[in-house]
C-alpha positions as CSV (number, residue, x, y, z in Angstrom):
1,M,0.1,0.0,0.1
2,S,1.2,3.5,-0.8
3,L,2.0,6.3,1.7
4,M,-0.8,7.8,0.4
5,N,-3.5,4.9,0.7
6,M,-2.0,4.5,4.2
7,D,-2.9,7.8,5.4
8,A,-6.9,7.3,4.0
9,A,-6.9,4.6,5.2
10,N,-5.7,5.6,8.4
11,Y,-8.7,8.6,8.0
12,I,-11.1,6.3,6.8
13,T,-10.8,3.5,10.0
14,T,-10.8,6.3,13.0
15,L,-13.6,8.0,11.4
16,D,-15.4,4.4,11.6
17,R,-14.2,3.4,14.7
18,I,-15.5,7.1,16.3
19,A,-18.3,7.5,14.2
20,P,-19.7,4.3,12.7
21,G,-22.3,3.5,10.0
22,S,-25.7,3.4,11.5
23,V,-29.5,2.7,10.1
24,E,-32.5,5.4,10.4
25,P,-33.2,5.9,14.5
26,Q,-36.8,4.9,15.3
27,E,-36.8,6.4,18.7
28,Y,-34.6,9.5,19.8
29,D,-35.6,12.6,22.3
30,F,-34.2,15.5,21.3
31,A,-32.7,17.8,17.9
32,V,-30.8,20.0,17.6
33,L,-31.5,21.8,14.4
34,D,-30.1,24.9,12.6
35,L,-32.9,27.5,11.6
36,A,-30.5,28.9,8.5
37,S,-30.5,25.9,7.1
38,G,-34.0,25.6,5.5
39,D,-36.7,28.6,5.3
40,E,-39.9,27.1,6.6
41,L,-37.9,25.1,9.9
42,L,-39.8,27.4,12.3
43,E,-42.6,27.1,10.6
44,Q,-42.6,23.2,10.5
45,I,-41.9,23.1,14.3
46,Y,-44.7,25.5,14.9
47,A,-47.0,23.5,13.1
48,G,-46.0,20.6,15.0
49,M,-46.9,22.1,18.2
50,T,-50.5,22.6,17.1
51,N,-51.3,18.5,17.5
52,E,-48.0,17.4,19.7
53,R,-46.4,18.5,22.7
54,I,-42.8,20.1,21.7
55,Q,-41.2,22.6,23.5
56,W,-37.6,24.3,21.6
57,W,-35.3,26.8,22.8
58,S,-32.8,28.9,20.9
59,L,-29.2,27.8,21.7
60,F,-28.2,31.7,21.3
61,E,-30.4,33.0,24.4
62,G,-28.3,34.4,26.7
63,T,-25.5,35.0,24.5
64,D,-24.1,37.3,22.2
65,W,-25.5,36.0,19.5
66,Q,-29.0,36.4,20.8
67,G,-30.2,38.5,17.7
68,A,-29.2,36.2,15.0
69,W,-31.7,33.2,16.8
70,A,-33.9,33.1,13.9
71,Q,-30.7,32.1,12.1
72,G,-29.1,29.9,14.6
73,P,-29.4,26.1,16.4
74,V,-32.3,25.4,18.5
75,L,-32.8,22.5,20.6
76,I,-36.0,20.5,20.5
77,D,-37.9,18.1,23.0
78,C,-39.3,15.9,20.6
79,R,-40.1,12.9,23.4
80,N,-44.0,13.2,23.2
81,A,-44.3,14.1,19.7
82,A,-44.1,10.9,17.3
83,S,-45.3,12.6,13.9
84,F,-42.9,15.6,14.3
85,R,-40.2,12.8,15.0
86,A,-41.2,10.2,12.1
87,Q,-41.1,13.6,9.8
88,L,-38.0,14.9,11.0
89,V,-35.9,11.9,10.5
90,S,-37.2,11.5,7.3
91,Q,-36.1,15.1,6.1
92,L,-32.8,14.3,7.8
93,E,-32.0,11.9,5.3
94,S,-31.7,15.0,2.1
95,L,-31.2,17.9,3.8
96,P,-28.5,19.0,6.2
97,L,-30.5,20.3,9.1
98,G,-29.1,19.0,12.1
99,L,-28.9,16.0,14.3
100,V,-30.9,13.7,16.8
101,F,-29.9,12.2,20.1
102,N,-31.1,10.3,23.3
103,S,-30.6,11.8,26.9
104,E,-31.9,11.5,30.3
105,Q,-31.0,14.7,31.3
106,S,-32.8,17.4,32.0
107,T,-32.9,20.4,29.3
108,E,-31.9,23.4,31.0
109,A,-28.4,21.2,31.5
110,L,-28.8,20.4,27.6
111,R,-29.2,24.0,26.8
112,Q,-26.4,25.0,29.0
113,H,-24.2,22.4,27.6
114,L,-24.8,22.8,23.7
115,T,-25.0,26.9,24.0
116,S,-21.5,26.9,25.9
117,W,-20.0,24.4,23.5
118,I,-21.5,26.4,20.0
119,C,-21.1,29.5,21.8
120,D,-17.2,29.3,24.0
121,H,-15.4,26.6,22.8
122,Q,-13.2,27.8,19.8
123,A,-10.5,29.4,22.0
124,A,-9.9,33.3,21.4
125,T,-11.4,33.0,18.0
126,G,-14.9,34.6,18.5
127,Q,-16.0,32.0,15.9
128,L,-18.9,29.3,16.3
129,L,-18.5,25.8,16.6
130,R,-21.1,24.6,14.5
131,F,-20.9,20.7,15.8
132,Y,-24.4,20.3,14.9
133,E,-23.9,20.6,11.2
134,P,-24.3,16.9,10.3
135,R,-22.0,17.2,7.6
136,M,-19.2,18.4,9.7
137,L,-20.1,15.9,12.9
138,A,-18.2,12.9,12.3
139,P,-14.7,14.9,11.1
140,L,-15.0,17.0,14.3
141,L,-15.2,13.7,16.5
142,S,-12.6,12.1,14.7
143,A,-9.8,14.8,15.3
144,L,-10.6,15.8,18.6
145,S,-8.8,14.1,21.8
146,E,-11.0,11.2,23.1
147,Q,-11.6,13.6,26.6
148,K,-12.9,16.5,23.7
149,R,-15.3,14.1,21.9
150,Q,-16.8,12.2,25.4
151,A,-16.9,15.4,27.3
152,L,-18.9,17.0,23.9
153,L,-21.2,14.2,23.6
154,A,-21.6,13.8,27.5
155,P,-24.8,14.7,27.9
156,G,-26.5,12.5,25.2
157,S,-26.8,8.4,25.7
158,H,-26.6,8.2,21.7
159,W,-26.3,10.7,18.6
160,Y,-27.6,10.0,15.7
161,W,-27.1,12.4,12.0
162,H,-27.3,11.8,8.3
163,D,-24.1,12.8,6.9
164,G,-25.3,13.3,3.3
165,H,-24.2,9.9,2.5
166,R,-25.6,7.6,5.1
167,W,-26.5,7.6,9.0
168,R,-23.8,7.9,11.5
169,E,-24.1,7.4,15.4
170,A,-21.9,8.6,18.5
171,P,-22.7,5.6,21.4
172,A,-22.8,6.5,25.1
173,V,-19.7,8.0,26.4
174,D,-17.7,7.0,29.3
175,E,-18.4,9.8,31.9
176,G,-15.6,8.8,34.0
177,L,-12.9,10.8,31.2
178,V,-14.5,13.8,31.6
179,E,-14.5,14.5,35.0
180,D,-12.8,17.6,37.0
181,V,-11.7,18.7,33.5
182,E,-11.0,22.5,33.4
183,D,-13.2,24.3,30.5
184,D,-9.5,25.4,29.0
185,Q,-8.6,22.0,28.4
186,L,-11.3,21.5,26.0
187,W,-11.0,24.0,23.9
188,V,-11.2,23.5,20.2
189,T,-7.8,24.4,18.3
190,Q,-7.5,25.6,14.9
191,Q,-5.0,22.3,14.4
192,E,-7.9,20.0,14.8
193,L,-10.2,21.6,13.3
194,Q,-7.9,21.7,10.1
195,Q,-7.4,18.1,10.7
196,A,-11.0,17.6,10.6
197,E,-10.9,18.8,7.1
198,S,-9.1,15.4,6.6
199,F,-11.8,13.8,7.9
200,W,-14.3,15.4,6.1
201,L,-12.7,14.3,3.3
202,A,-13.1,10.8,4.5
203,V,-16.4,10.9,4.8
204,E,-16.7,11.9,0.9
205,A,-14.4,9.2,0.1
206,C,-16.4,6.4,1.9
207,G,-20.4,8.0,0.5
208,Y,-19.1,8.3,-3.2
209,A,-17.4,4.9,-2.9
210,D,-20.7,3.6,-2.0
211,H,-22.4,5.3,-4.8
212,Y,-19.7,4.4,-7.7
213,A,-19.2,0.8,-6.1
214,A,-19.7,-0.7,-9.9
215,A,-17.1,1.9,-11.7
216,L,-14.6,0.9,-8.9
217,A,-14.9,-3.1,-8.6
218,S,-11.6,-3.4,-9.7
219,V,-10.0,-1.2,-7.5
220,E,-8.4,-3.0,-4.4
221,S,-9.5,-0.7,-1.6
222,P,-12.1,1.9,-3.4
223,A,-12.5,4.3,-0.6
224,C,-8.8,4.7,0.0
225,W,-8.3,5.2,-3.9
226,V,-11.4,7.7,-3.8
227,F,-9.6,9.6,-0.9
228,D,-6.7,10.1,-2.5
229,C,-8.7,11.3,-6.0
230,L,-10.7,13.8,-3.5
231,K,-7.4,15.3,-1.5
232,S,-5.8,15.5,-5.3
233,A,-8.8,17.6,-6.3
234,R,-8.3,19.8,-3.1
235,N,-4.8,20.6,-3.7
236,T,-5.6,21.6,-6.9
237,G,-7.8,24.3,-6.1
238,F,-10.9,22.3,-6.2
239,Q,-12.6,22.5,-2.8
240,K,-16.6,22.6,-3.5
241,S,-17.9,18.7,-3.0
242,E,-19.7,19.3,-6.4
243,H,-16.8,20.5,-7.8
244,M,-14.5,17.6,-6.1
245,E,-17.3,14.7,-7.3
246,R,-16.8,16.0,-11.2
247,W,-13.1,15.7,-10.5
248,L,-13.7,12.1,-9.5
249,R,-15.7,11.1,-12.4
250,L,-12.8,12.2,-14.8
251,A,-10.5,9.7,-12.5
252,I,-13.1,7.2,-12.6
253,Q,-12.9,7.2,-16.3
254,H,-8.8,8.1,-16.9
255,G,-7.4,7.1,-13.9
256,A,-6.4,8.8,-10.7
257,D,-3.2,10.9,-12.7
258,F,-5.8,11.8,-15.1
259,H,-4.8,15.3,-14.5
260,L,-1.1,15.2,-15.2
261,S,-1.6,13.9,-19.2
262,E,-2.7,15.7,-21.6
263,P,-5.5,17.4,-22.7
264,F,-6.1,17.8,-18.9
265,R,-3.0,19.0,-17.7
266,S,-3.0,22.4,-20.5
267,S,-6.9,22.4,-19.6
268,L,-6.2,22.9,-15.8
269,S,-3.0,25.1,-16.3
270,R,-5.3,27.6,-18.2
271,K,-4.4,30.8,-16.4
272,D,-7.6,32.2,-17.8
273,L,-10.1,30.5,-16.4
274,I,-11.2,30.8,-13.5
275,T,-11.5,27.2,-11.6
276,T,-15.0,26.3,-12.8
277,E,-14.0,26.8,-15.9
278,R,-11.0,24.7,-16.0
279,L,-13.0,21.7,-14.5
280,I,-15.6,22.5,-17.5
281,A,-12.7,22.7,-19.8
282,M,-11.5,19.2,-18.5
283,E,-14.8,17.8,-19.2
284,S,-15.2,19.0,-22.8
285,N,-11.8,17.4,-23.3
286,L,-13.6,14.1,-22.8
287,E,-16.6,14.7,-24.9
288,K,-14.4,15.7,-28.1
289,S,-12.3,12.6,-27.6
290,H,-15.8,10.3,-27.3
291,A,-17.0,12.8,-30.5
292,N,-14.2,11.7,-32.6
293,A,-14.1,7.9,-31.4
């Protein structure tokens, strides 16, 4: 196995150990949803309250972000709202609205814990820690130290989210690891956030390896191969998920190092084109080759 593949394998193995794949949760107690992720999400919550007992709280309340509560995260008590739970879990498979979890703690304790982690755990940056963003939770958990990870998850006995490809879960934590820990020991560092970006690539690689399984049937380690392709795309300037998937399709058709050979290399090096246009040019080379075949 090449050094790049070993690197990919380590990220993927760690990801699957810390945030393993799961099935759609049948029961859960609470949800953390981002009101900014859907224009009608708040209306949906209010509509649910007319038929079932639903309570919710802004997690920006009492913070410097309180004025932006309508575009921020909320905690929802779904324990007495079976219909709302069923509707929400279905939506989470197609929309990055947030996450759900089970807990026996009081809503006040949950509010304080979640608000603290969102607003206060990026040391000296003044930025929010959007761990409730379902596409980034598994990468973040994988990048954190064991102590920090357990501290973040401590109030919940089980967490579930859909990362855009599959359901994932984080099971109950060892409470002994988070006792008597000072808050400044739990700050999330820039190094950990940067490390989370590599774990995000691992999430995408696993998802695309499943999606393109038929085309990758001859590849020895599909997820690792896809990881390396996505990493090449990012290193070449293609940062968006859509662009990376299009790069991956080119790699599947022409090999992982397609961008190092003509005509793709010339298209990629054109300074007169922006990133998206360079990608279109490489795809156009493929179409021309088919037309001339």
